[in-house]
C-alpha positions as CSV (number, residue, x, y, z in Angstrom):
1,M,-78.6,145.6,0.1
2,L,-77.5,147.1,-3.2
3,T,-76.6,144.8,-6.1
4,P,-72.8,144.8,-6.6
5,S,-71.4,145.8,-10.0
6,K,-70.6,143.3,-12.7
7,S,-66.9,143.9,-12.5
8,D,-66.9,143.3,-8.7
9,C,-68.7,140.0,-9.1
10,I,-66.3,139.0,-11.9
11,A,-63.3,139.8,-9.6
12,L,-64.5,137.6,-6.8
13,L,-65.7,134.8,-9.0
14,S,-62.4,134.8,-10.9
15,A,-60.4,134.6,-7.7
16,A,-62.4,131.6,-6.5
17,G,-62.2,130.1,-10.0
18,R,-58.5,129.7,-9.6
19,V,-58.9,127.2,-6.9
20,A,-57.9,123.8,-8.4
21,D,-58.4,121.3,-5.5
22,A,-61.8,120.9,-3.9
23,Q,-60.2,121.2,-0.5
24,D,-58.3,124.4,-1.2
25,V,-59.5,127.8,-0.3
26,V,-58.6,131.3,-1.5
27,R,-58.7,134.3,0.9
28,L,-60.6,137.2,-0.6
29,N,-58.6,140.3,0.2
30,C,-60.1,143.7,-0.7
31,Q,-56.7,145.2,-1.4
32,N,-55.6,142.4,-3.7
33,L,-58.9,142.5,-5.6
34,G,-58.9,146.3,-5.9
35,L,-62.2,146.7,-4.0
36,S,-63.1,148.7,-0.9
37,Q,-63.9,146.7,2.3
38,N,-67.6,147.6,2.0
39,C,-67.7,146.6,-1.7
40,L,-66.0,143.2,-0.8
41,D,-68.6,142.6,2.0
42,A,-71.5,143.4,-0.3
43,T,-70.3,141.4,-3.2
44,A,-69.2,138.4,-1.2
45,T,-72.6,138.3,0.6
46,F,-74.4,138.7,-2.7
47,L,-72.6,135.7,-4.2
48,M,-72.7,133.6,-1.1
49,E,-76.5,134.0,-0.9
50,R,-76.7,132.7,-4.5
51,G,-74.6,129.6,-3.8
52,C,-71.7,130.5,-6.0
53,F,-68.9,128.9,-3.9
54,V,-68.3,125.3,-3.0
55,H,-67.7,126.3,0.7
56,I,-67.2,129.4,2.7
57,H,-65.3,130.3,5.9
58,G,-65.5,133.6,7.7
59,S,-67.5,136.7,7.6
60,H,-67.3,140.5,8.0
61,G,-64.4,141.2,5.8
62,H,-62.4,138.0,6.3
63,Y,-63.6,135.5,3.7
64,E,-62.1,132.3,2.5
65,V,-64.0,130.5,-0.2
66,G,-63.5,127.3,-2.0
67,G,-63.8,126.9,-5.8
68,L,-66.8,127.8,-7.8
69,S,-70.0,125.8,-7.6
70,L,-71.9,125.0,-10.8
71,Q,-74.0,128.1,-10.1
72,G,-70.8,130.2,-9.7
73,K,-69.4,128.9,-12.9
74,L,-72.6,129.7,-14.8
75,R,-72.8,133.2,-13.2
76,L,-69.2,133.9,-14.1
77,D,-69.7,132.8,-17.7
78,Q,-72.9,134.8,-17.9
79,L,-71.2,138.0,-16.6
80,V,-68.1,137.6,-18.9
81,H,-69.9,136.6,-22.0
82,G,-73.4,137.9,-21.3
């Protein structure tokens, strides 16, 4: 698998970072995020394998994720300010 771009990771992490309640989820939609379906799949898989989300539902283009885990918050901060 190719490593997704920095901007793609920031887009997904930022979307998940908007989740306020631990029980809430956000649906990752490639059109709303400005990504192709393949790019969404690759980036979501990359970030899920690294434990960046509190919880995950779905697969193959239909992803719902909870807020960011500590790892996700650190990765977002590193990407934005790194």
